[in-house]
C-alpha positions as CSV (number, residue, x, y, z in Angstrom):
1,M,-28.5,8.4,49.9
2,S,-32.1,9.6,49.8
3,P,-32.4,13.4,49.8
4,L,-34.8,13.0,52.7
5,L,-32.1,11.4,54.8
6,R,-29.4,13.9,54.1
7,R,-28.7,16.5,56.8
8,T,-29.2,20.0,55.6
9,T,-26.8,22.5,57.0
10,K,-28.2,26.0,57.5
11,K,-25.9,28.9,56.8
12,K,-24.8,31.0,59.7
13,P,-25.8,34.7,59.4
14,G,-22.2,35.6,58.6
15,E,-22.3,33.3,55.6
16,R,-25.4,34.9,54.1
17,V,-25.5,37.5,51.4
18,V,-28.2,40.0,51.1
19,T,-28.6,41.8,47.7
20,L,-30.6,45.0,47.4
21,V,-31.8,45.6,43.9
22,S,-32.5,49.3,43.6
23,R,-32.4,52.3,41.3
24,P,-31.1,55.9,41.8
25,G,-33.7,58.4,43.0
26,C,-36.0,55.8,44.5
27,H,-37.2,56.8,48.0
28,L,-38.4,53.2,48.8
29,C,-34.9,52.0,47.8
30,D,-33.4,54.5,50.3
31,D,-35.7,53.2,53.0
32,A,-34.9,49.6,52.1
33,R,-31.1,50.3,52.2
34,T,-31.4,51.6,55.7
35,V,-33.2,48.5,56.9
36,V,-30.8,46.1,55.1
37,E,-27.7,47.9,56.4
38,E,-29.0,47.8,60.0
39,V,-30.1,44.1,59.9
40,C,-26.9,43.0,58.3
41,A,-24.8,44.9,60.8
42,R,-26.7,43.2,63.6
43,T,-26.6,39.7,62.2
44,G,-23.1,39.8,60.6
45,A,-24.5,39.0,57.1
46,S,-22.9,40.7,54.2
47,W,-24.8,42.8,51.7
48,E,-24.4,44.3,48.3
49,E,-26.5,46.7,46.2
50,K,-27.1,46.4,42.5
51,D,-28.4,49.2,40.3
52,I,-31.3,47.9,38.2
53,T,-30.7,50.5,35.5
54,L,-27.2,49.0,34.8
55,D,-28.3,45.3,34.5
56,E,-30.7,44.2,31.7
57,E,-31.5,40.9,33.4
58,L,-32.3,42.5,36.8
59,H,-34.4,45.2,35.0
60,R,-36.4,42.5,33.1
61,R,-37.1,40.5,36.2
62,Y,-37.7,43.1,38.9
63,W,-38.5,46.5,37.4
64,E,-42.1,46.6,38.7
65,Q,-41.1,45.4,42.2
66,I,-38.1,47.5,43.2
67,P,-36.7,47.7,45.7
68,V,-36.1,44.0,45.8
69,V,-34.2,42.1,48.5
70,L,-32.6,38.8,47.7
71,V,-31.1,36.5,50.3
72,D,-28.4,34.2,48.9
73,G,-29.8,34.9,45.4
74,E,-33.4,34.0,46.2
75,Q,-36.1,36.7,46.3
76,H,-37.0,37.6,49.9
77,T,-39.2,40.6,49.6
78,F,-40.0,43.7,47.5
79,W,-41.2,47.3,47.9
80,R,-41.0,47.4,51.7
81,V,-38.5,45.6,53.9
82,D,-39.6,44.3,57.2
83,A,-36.6,44.3,59.5
84,D,-37.9,41.5,61.8
85,R,-38.7,39.2,58.9
86,L,-35.3,39.8,57.3
87,R,-33.5,39.2,60.6
88,K,-35.4,35.9,61.1
89,E,-34.5,34.8,57.6
90,L,-30.9,35.5,58.2
91,E,-30.7,33.9,61.6
92,G,-32.6,30.8,60.3
């Protein structure tokens, strides 16, 4: 079947995973964590936090952009997290 004819199923917010890539002592990371926690609590999405100083690959990819927010493994935003934009992404 052609990919154009396939139905795509959007994930429900409860099936989405938000990853906050951060580092200790980062005030922007603290701000981002607060937004991610609140939006995920409201939408039912799960979230995790990864320390960039403990992961060479994350460090290589995102060091100059932290904090970085990934949604289902894809980069959503960096530096500042907009709660409305993140909520809209999670609600599809």
